[in-house]
C-alpha positions in Angstrom: -63.3 21.1 -73.4 -62.9 17.3 -72.7 -60.3 15.0 -74.6 -59.0 11.6 -74.3 -55.3 10.6 -73.5 -53.2 7.8 -73.3 -50.8 7.3 -70.4 -48.2 4.6 -69.5 -47.6 5.5 -66.2 -49.4 4.8 -63.1 -52.8 6.6 -64.3 -52.6 4.2 -67.8 -55.6 5.4 -70.0 -57.4 8.3 -68.4 -59.9 11.4 -69.8 -59.1 15.0 -69.5 -61.1 17.7 -68.6 -60.3 21.6 -69.7 -62.0 24.3 -67.9 -61.1 28.1 -67.0 -61.7 30.1 -64.0 -61.9 34.1 -63.6 -61.8 35.4 -59.7 -62.6 39.2 -59.3 -61.9 40.8 -55.9 -62.9 44.8 -55.5 -60.8 47.0 -53.5 -61.4 50.7 -52.9 -58.9 53.2 -54.6 -56.0 54.6 -51.7 -54.4 56.6 -54.2 -55.1 58.8 -56.8 -53.0 60.1 -59.8 -53.1 63.8 -61.8 -51.8 64.9 -64.7 -51.4 68.6 -65.1 -49.8 71.0 -67.6 -49.2 74.9 -67.4 -48.0 77.6 -69.6 -46.8 80.6 -70.5 -46.1 82.6 -73.5 -44.0 85.5 -74.3 -41.8 87.0 -77.4 -39.1 85.3 -76.8 -38.5 81.7 -75.3 -36.3 83.0 -72.3 -39.3 85.6 -71.3 -42.0 82.7 -72.1 -39.5 80.5 -69.5 -39.6 83.4 -66.7 -43.5 84.0 -66.9 -43.9 80.5 -66.4 -41.1 79.6 -63.8 -42.6 82.2 -61.8 -46.6 80.6 -62.2 -45.3 77.0 -61.3 -43.5 78.7 -58.1 -46.7 78.6 -55.9 -47.5 75.2 -57.6 -44.0 74.0 -56.7 -45.1 74.9 -52.8 -48.0 73.2 -53.0 -46.3 70.0 -54.4 -43.9 69.6 -51.2 -46.5 69.0 -49.1 -46.9 65.4 -46.9 -48.8 62.8 -49.1 -47.9 64.0 -52.7 -45.5 62.7 -55.0 -44.3 64.3 -57.7 -43.8 61.2 -60.5 -43.5 63.4 -63.6 -41.6 66.6 -64.0 -40.9 67.6 -67.6 -40.5 71.2 -69.4 -40.6 71.6 -72.9 -39.8 75.7 -74.5 -40.2 76.4 -78.0 -40.9 78.5 -80.7 -44.3 79.6 -82.0 -44.9 79.6 -85.7 -47.2 81.1 -88.0 -47.4 79.8 -91.2 -42.8 80.4 -92.1 -43.0 83.4 -89.6 -42.0 82.9 -86.0 -44.5 84.2 -83.7 -43.3 84.4 -80.1 -42.7 81.5 -77.7 -43.8 79.1 -75.2 -42.9 77.1 -72.6 -44.6 74.2 -70.6 -44.5 72.7 -67.3 -46.1 69.1 -67.4 -46.7 67.4 -63.5 -47.7 63.9 -62.9 -48.8 64.0 -59.5 -49.6 61.3 -57.1 -51.4 61.9 -53.5 -50.7 58.9 -51.9 -53.3 60.1 -48.5 -56.4 60.8 -50.3 -57.2 63.1 -47.3 -55.2 65.7 -49.0 -56.6 65.1 -53.0 -59.3 68.0 -52.4 -56.8 70.5 -51.4 -54.5 69.3 -53.8 -56.9 69.8 -57.0 -57.9 73.1 -55.4 -54.9 74.8 -55.2 -54.1 73.2 -58.7 -57.0 74.4 -59.9 -56.4 77.9 -58.6 -53.1 78.3 -60.4 -54.8 78.5 -63.7 -53.3 75.2 -65.3 -53.4 74.7 -69.3 -54.7 71.4 -69.1 -55.8 69.3 -65.8 -57.0 65.8 -66.0 -57.7 62.9 -62.9 -57.8 62.2 -60.8 -56.9 58.2 -61.9 -57.9 55.5 -58.9 -55.5 53.6 -57.9 -54.6 50.8 -55.5 -51.0 51.4 -53.2 -50.8 47.1 -53.7 -52.5 44.5 -55.2 -51.1 42.0 -53.9 -53.6 40.4 -51.3 -56.2 41.3 -54.0 -54.6 39.1 -56.4 -54.1 36.2 -54.3 -57.5 36.2 -53.2 -58.5 36.5 -57.2 -56.2 33.3 -57.8 -57.9 31.4 -55.7 -61.5 32.3 -56.5 -60.2 32.0 -60.5 -59.2 28.0 -59.4 -62.4 27.6 -57.4 -64.5 28.3 -60.3 -62.1 26.5 -62.6 -62.9 23.3 -60.2 -66.7 24.0 -60.1 -66.9 23.8 -64.2 -64.7 20.9 -64.0 -66.8 19.1 -61.3 -69.9 20.2 -63.8 -68.7 18.4 -66.7 -67.8 15.3 -64.7 -70.9 15.1 -63.0 -72.8 15.3 -66.7 -70.3 12.6 -68.0 -71.4 10.3 -64.8 -67.5 10.4 -63.6 -65.6 11.8 -60.7 -63.2 14.7 -61.0 -59.6 13.0 -60.5 -56.7 15.3 -59.7 -54.8 18.5 -61.2 -52.5 17.6 -63.9 -52.0 21.3 -65.1 -52.5 24.8 -64.3 -52.0 28.2 -66.3 -51.7 31.5 -65.7 -54.8 33.4 -68.0 -54.2 36.1 -70.2 -55.5 39.5 -69.8 -55.7 42.6 -67.5 -54.2 41.6 -63.7 -56.6 44.4 -62.3 -58.6 47.4 -63.9 -61.0 50.0 -62.9 -64.6 48.5 -64.0 -66.5 51.3 -62.9 -66.9 54.4 -64.4 -63.7 56.9 -63.1 -64.9 60.4 -61.4 -62.7 62.8 -63.2 -62.4 66.3 -63.9 -61.2 68.3 -66.5 -60.2 71.8 -65.4 -62.5 74.5 -65.9 -65.5 72.3 -63.9 -67.4 74.1 -61.0 -67.4 77.5 -59.7 -67.2 81.3 -61.0 -64.4 83.1 -62.9 -61.6 84.2 -59.7 -63.4 81.7 -57.1 -61.3 78.3 -56.2 -63.4 75.2 -57.4 -65.4 73.4 -54.8 -64.2 69.8 -54.8 -66.8 68.6 -53.3 -69.2 69.5 -55.6 -67.4 67.3 -58.0 -67.9 64.1 -56.3 -64.6 62.9 -56.3 -65.3 59.6 -54.3 -62.7 57.0 -54.2 -63.8 54.3 -56.5 -63.8 50.6 -56.8 -60.6 48.6 -58.3 -61.8 45.4 -60.0 -58.8 42.8 -59.7 -59.5 40.1 -62.0 -57.5 37.1 -62.4 -57.8 33.9 -65.0 -56.5 30.4 -65.1 -56.8 27.6 -67.3 -56.6 23.7 -65.4 -56.7 20.6 -66.6 -57.7 18.0 -64.4 -58.1 14.1 -64.8 -61.6 12.3 -65.2 -62.4 9.2 -63.0 -64.7 6.2 -64.0 
């Protein structure tokens, strides 16, 4: 976008060009998150909670190993209703678990599935830190904005002057732009057999860090 602006300072009267730049940098995910829920039913809330405690006891041992963090642990105990009649009770415990060491991910998933959860979804791939990637993407975004501005200047037979303003663009700071490799409970294996995680191809995915900017430059004769 080009604009003419009158300035009374040392720059006098000059034209401006506003360009947008995009920078993208890929990094391989170095941690993963899994969402899993266990549940138990019985005739009373107390019995349902007791049955659930017995089931998740084995899970708690699995979650205490190195390279595993429990981000969320929440309990729900409630009555079941069939119309206006009480029909037993249900207890649920939800975990959001992070594997900070991907070397333990296959064993973690296998252990969670073996405990027969009501629901398991994941892994969701993450970066433990995107600071370096953001810095690199910022540099690429500014370089992209400059190239666009130089192209407009050349098209007008002008020269690109100094940068006047730079604004951070909108949009996601980072996102996994490749398809996520995820699993749901019940994938692979036969009933009663451990799930063979290597068959599910749950390899760490590429995370694309995206930065956008808007830059305003002067145009010189």
